C-alpha positions as CSV (number, residue, x, y, z in Angstrom):
1,M,1.4,-9.7,12.0
2,G,5.1,-9.5,12.8
3,E,4.6,-10.7,16.5
4,A,2.0,-13.4,15.6
5,S,2.8,-17.1,15.8
6,P,3.4,-19.1,12.5
7,A,0.0,-20.6,12.8
8,E,-1.6,-17.2,13.4
9,R,0.2,-15.7,10.4
10,K,-1.0,-18.6,8.3
11,A,-4.6,-17.9,9.4
12,G,-4.0,-14.2,8.6
13,R,-2.8,-14.9,5.1
14,V,-5.8,-17.1,4.4
15,L,-8.2,-14.4,5.7
16,L,-6.5,-11.8,3.5
17,A,-6.7,-14.1,0.5
18,G,-10.5,-14.7,1.0
19,Y,-11.3,-11.2,2.2
20,P,-13.9,-10.0,2.7
21,L,-16.2,-13.0,2.2
22,L,-14.2,-15.4,4.2
23,A,-14.0,-13.0,7.2
24,L,-17.8,-13.2,7.4
25,E,-17.7,-17.0,7.8
26,T,-17.3,-18.7,11.2
27,A,-14.0,-18.9,13.0
28,T,-14.1,-22.7,12.6
29,T,-14.5,-22.3,8.8
30,V,-11.5,-20.0,8.6
31,A,-9.5,-22.4,10.8
32,A,-10.4,-25.4,8.5
33,R,-9.4,-23.4,5.4
34,A,-6.0,-22.5,7.0
35,A,-5.4,-25.9,8.5
36,V,-5.1,-24.4,12.0
37,S,-7.2,-24.7,15.2
38,T,-10.2,-22.5,15.9
39,P,-8.6,-21.0,19.0
40,T,-5.7,-19.9,16.7
41,V,-8.0,-17.8,14.6
42,I,-9.6,-16.3,17.7
43,R,-6.1,-15.5,19.1
44,L,-5.2,-13.8,15.8
45,V,-8.2,-11.4,15.8
46,T,-7.7,-10.7,19.5
47,R,-4.0,-9.9,18.8
48,L,-5.3,-7.5,16.1
49,G,-7.2,-5.6,18.8
50,Y,-10.7,-7.1,18.6
51,R,-12.6,-8.3,21.7
52,G,-13.4,-11.5,19.9
53,Y,-14.5,-13.0,16.6
54,P,-18.0,-11.4,16.5
55,D,-16.3,-8.0,17.2
56,F,-14.0,-8.6,14.3
57,Q,-16.8,-9.5,11.9
58,Q,-18.8,-6.4,12.9
59,A,-15.7,-4.3,12.0
60,V,-15.6,-6.0,8.6
61,R,-19.3,-5.3,7.9
62,T,-18.7,-1.7,8.8
63,E,-15.8,-1.4,6.5
64,L,-17.8,-3.0,3.7
65,A,-20.6,-0.5,4.2
66,T,-18.1,2.3,3.9
67,E,-16.5,0.9,0.8
68,E,-19.8,0.6,-1.1
69,G,-20.0,4.4,-1.2
70,A,-16.4,4.9,-2.1
71,S,-16.8,7.2,-5.1
72,P,-16.4,11.0,-4.3
73,A,-19.9,11.6,-5.6
74,A,-21.4,9.0,-3.3
75,L,-19.3,10.2,-0.3
76,Y,-20.4,13.7,-1.1
77,D,-24.0,12.7,-0.5
78,A,-23.3,10.3,2.4
79,Q,-21.3,12.9,4.3
80,E,-23.9,15.7,3.7
81,F,-20.9,17.8,2.7
82,L,-22.8,20.9,1.7
83,E,-24.4,21.2,5.1
84,T,-21.1,21.8,6.8
85,A,-19.0,23.2,3.8
86,T,-17.1,26.4,4.4
87,T,-14.7,28.7,2.6
88,D,-13.5,30.4,5.8
89,P,-9.7,30.0,5.9
90,D,-9.6,29.6,9.7
91,E,-12.3,26.9,9.7
92,L,-10.7,25.1,6.8
93,T,-7.4,25.0,8.6
94,R,-9.1,23.8,11.9
95,R,-10.8,20.9,10.1
96,T,-8.0,19.9,7.8
97,G,-5.0,19.9,10.1
98,P,-6.1,17.5,12.8
99,T,-7.8,15.1,10.3
100,L,-4.6,14.7,8.1
101,A,-2.3,14.7,11.1
102,T,-4.2,11.9,12.8
103,A,-4.4,9.9,9.5
104,V,-0.6,10.1,9.0
105,R,0.1,9.2,12.7
106,D,-2.3,6.2,12.7
107,T,-0.9,5.0,9.4
108,L,2.7,5.0,10.5
109,A,1.8,3.5,13.9
110,S,-0.1,0.6,12.3
111,L,2.5,-0.3,9.6
112,P,3.7,-3.9,10.3
113,P,7.4,-3.5,11.2
114,A,8.3,-6.8,9.4
115,E,6.6,-5.7,6.2
116,L,8.3,-2.3,6.3
117,S,11.7,-3.8,6.9
118,A,11.2,-6.2,4.0
119,A,10.2,-3.4,1.7
120,V,13.3,-1.4,2.5
121,T,15.5,-4.5,1.9
122,L,13.9,-5.2,-1.5
123,L,14.2,-1.6,-2.7
124,A,17.8,-1.3,-1.6
125,D,18.9,-4.6,-3.2
126,H,21.1,-3.6,-6.2
127,K,20.6,-7.0,-7.7
128,R,16.9,-6.3,-8.2
129,R,15.1,-4.2,-10.8
130,I,12.3,-1.9,-9.5
131,H,9.2,-1.1,-11.5
132,L,6.4,1.2,-10.3
133,L,2.8,1.7,-11.3
134,G,0.0,3.8,-9.8
135,G,-3.6,4.4,-10.4
136,R,-5.8,7.4,-11.5
137,F,-4.5,9.6,-8.6
138,T,-1.8,7.5,-7.0
139,G,0.2,7.5,-10.2
140,L,1.5,10.8,-9.0
141,I,2.9,9.3,-5.9
142,A,4.3,6.3,-7.8
143,H,6.2,8.7,-10.0
144,Y,7.3,10.8,-7.0
145,L,8.7,7.6,-5.4
146,S,10.3,6.6,-8.6
147,L,12.1,9.9,-9.0
148,H,13.6,9.6,-5.5
149,L,14.6,5.9,-5.9
150,T,16.3,6.5,-9.2
151,Q,18.5,9.1,-7.5
152,L,19.7,6.5,-5.1
153,R,20.1,3.4,-7.2
154,R,20.1,2.0,-10.7
155,D,17.3,0.0,-12.5
156,V,14.3,2.0,-11.3
157,L,11.6,2.6,-13.9
158,M,7.9,3.5,-14.1
159,L,6.0,0.9,-16.0
160,P,5.3,2.3,-19.5
161,P,1.8,3.8,-20.1
162,T,1.3,2.3,-23.6
163,A,0.1,-1.3,-24.0
164,V,2.9,-2.3,-26.5
165,E,5.7,-1.0,-24.2
166,R,4.1,-2.4,-21.0
167,A,3.6,-5.8,-22.5
168,A,7.2,-5.9,-23.5
169,V,8.4,-5.0,-20.0
170,V,6.1,-7.4,-18.1
171,S,7.1,-10.2,-20.4
172,D,10.6,-10.0,-19.0
173,L,9.6,-10.0,-15.3
174,G,11.2,-12.6,-13.2
175,R,12.8,-13.3,-9.8
176,R,15.0,-10.3,-9.9
177,D,12.1,-7.9,-10.3
178,V,10.2,-5.9,-7.6
179,V,6.9,-4.3,-8.7
180,V,5.6,-1.4,-6.5
181,L,1.9,-1.0,-7.0
182,F,-0.6,1.6,-5.7
183,D,-4.3,0.5,-5.6
184,Y,-7.0,2.3,-3.6
185,R,-10.9,2.2,-3.5
186,R,-12.5,1.8,-6.8
187,Y,-9.8,-0.7,-7.3
188,E,-8.4,-1.2,-10.8
189,P,-8.7,-4.9,-12.0
190,A,-5.5,-4.5,-14.1
191,T,-3.5,-3.9,-11.0
192,A,-4.6,-7.2,-9.4
193,E,-3.8,-9.0,-12.6
194,L,-0.3,-7.5,-12.7
195,A,0.3,-8.5,-9.1
196,R,-0.7,-12.1,-9.9
197,W,1.5,-12.1,-13.1
198,T,4.5,-10.9,-11.1
199,R,4.0,-13.4,-8.3
200,D,3.6,-16.3,-10.7
201,R,6.9,-15.4,-12.3
202,G,8.8,-15.3,-9.0
203,G,8.9,-11.6,-8.7
204,S,8.1,-9.6,-5.6
205,V,5.1,-7.1,-5.2
206,I,5.1,-4.2,-2.8
207,L,1.5,-2.9,-2.5
208,F,0.4,0.5,-1.2
209,T,-3.4,0.3,-0.5
210,D,-6.2,1.6,1.7
211,P,-7.4,-0.1,5.0
212,W,-9.9,-2.2,3.0
213,L,-7.1,-3.8,1.0
214,S,-7.0,-4.0,-2.8
215,P,-7.7,-7.3,-4.4
216,A,-4.0,-7.2,-5.4
217,S,-3.2,-7.8,-1.7
218,T,-3.7,-11.6,-2.2
219,S,-0.7,-11.7,-4.6
220,A,1.5,-9.1,-2.8
221,S,4.7,-10.0,-1.0
222,I,4.4,-6.9,1.1
223,V,1.2,-4.9,1.9
224,L,1.4,-1.3,3.2
225,P,-2.1,-0.2,4.3
226,C,-2.6,3.6,4.4
227,K,-5.4,5.6,6.0
228,V,-7.4,7.8,3.6
229,D,-9.3,10.0,6.1
230,A,-10.0,13.5,4.7
231,P,-12.1,16.6,5.4
232,S,-13.6,16.4,1.9
233,P,-15.4,13.6,0.0
234,Y,-12.1,12.7,-1.7
235,D,-9.8,10.1,-0.1
236,S,-6.6,11.7,1.1
237,L,-3.3,10.5,-0.2
238,V,-1.3,12.5,2.4
239,P,-0.7,9.3,4.5
240,T,0.4,7.4,1.4
241,M,2.9,10.2,0.6
242,A,4.2,9.9,4.2
243,V,4.8,6.2,3.8
244,A,6.6,6.8,0.5
245,E,8.8,9.4,2.2
246,L,9.5,6.8,5.0
247,L,10.6,4.2,2.4
248,V,13.0,6.8,0.8
249,T,14.5,7.5,4.1
250,G,15.0,3.8,4.9
251,V,16.4,3.0,1.5
252,L,18.9,5.9,1.7
253,A,20.1,4.7,5.1
254,A,20.4,1.1,3.8
255,L,22.4,2.1,0.7
256,G,24.7,4.5,2.5
257,E,27.8,5.7,0.6
258,S,26.6,4.1,-2.7
259,A,23.6,6.3,-2.7
260,R,25.7,9.4,-2.1
261,E,28.1,8.5,-4.9
262,R,25.1,8.0,-7.3
263,M,23.6,11.4,-6.4
264,R,27.0,13.0,-7.0
265,A,27.3,11.3,-10.4
266,I,23.8,12.4,-11.4
267,D,24.6,16.0,-10.4
268,G,27.8,15.8,-12.5
269,S,25.9,14.5,-15.5
270,A,23.2,17.2,-15.2
271,A,25.8,19.9,-14.9
272,A,27.8,18.7,-17.9
273,L,24.7,18.6,-20.1
274,H,23.2,21.8,-18.6
275,L,20.1,19.9,-17.6
276,Y,19.6,21.9,-14.4
């Protein structure tokens, strides 16, 4: 929503906060909730690429229908996967390559520039502490991003897995803290709770999520939606990995010489201790 007017951005925030139920209400209801005019709400959805408010609502209904069958087992049945399944290498390559390439391209093209710029700025700010947490599968990408960021700057940590340790860390969260969260379909309630906790203490939340938006999005400072299109019943995390790589590139550019000095210092420590 980087090019939207202040009133349109206000309406957008209210829609996100009440998504998906509020999106199924009338444009007038949304306008009243956001304290803007009805034409402002209609201009917002038109700016987002819809022909009008009814077209926007139909898209929401379609997304909700897709989300209801979000488990791999349900998608396996819905996609009739076995009817077209193959083990032929050429066919697997033909199906997989274009699907993933399109998902990555569409994800990067639709990232809000203002959100992306703000994410890089937060992650490159030496005065802030960075904490990361992923989900059942996205924990792998959270750890991957953490490993890169810790090579570039200080104070980057994965949130501890044990309850005792995590409780201690989140008790200290404040305005200096940035929490990077990953939450995708079959959303984890604890992630939304942590996002609210961080926001209420003045911290910032960067959220990686799918196009349907995790409930944590209502508390996030920055939302980075990623496509999950895949040739199998499993959601693909390839686009999410691409966005993580994009952030690493941006942070490295923002930090400049200080990042290079840190990488050299880490290499020196590793060599001295024969770590690698």
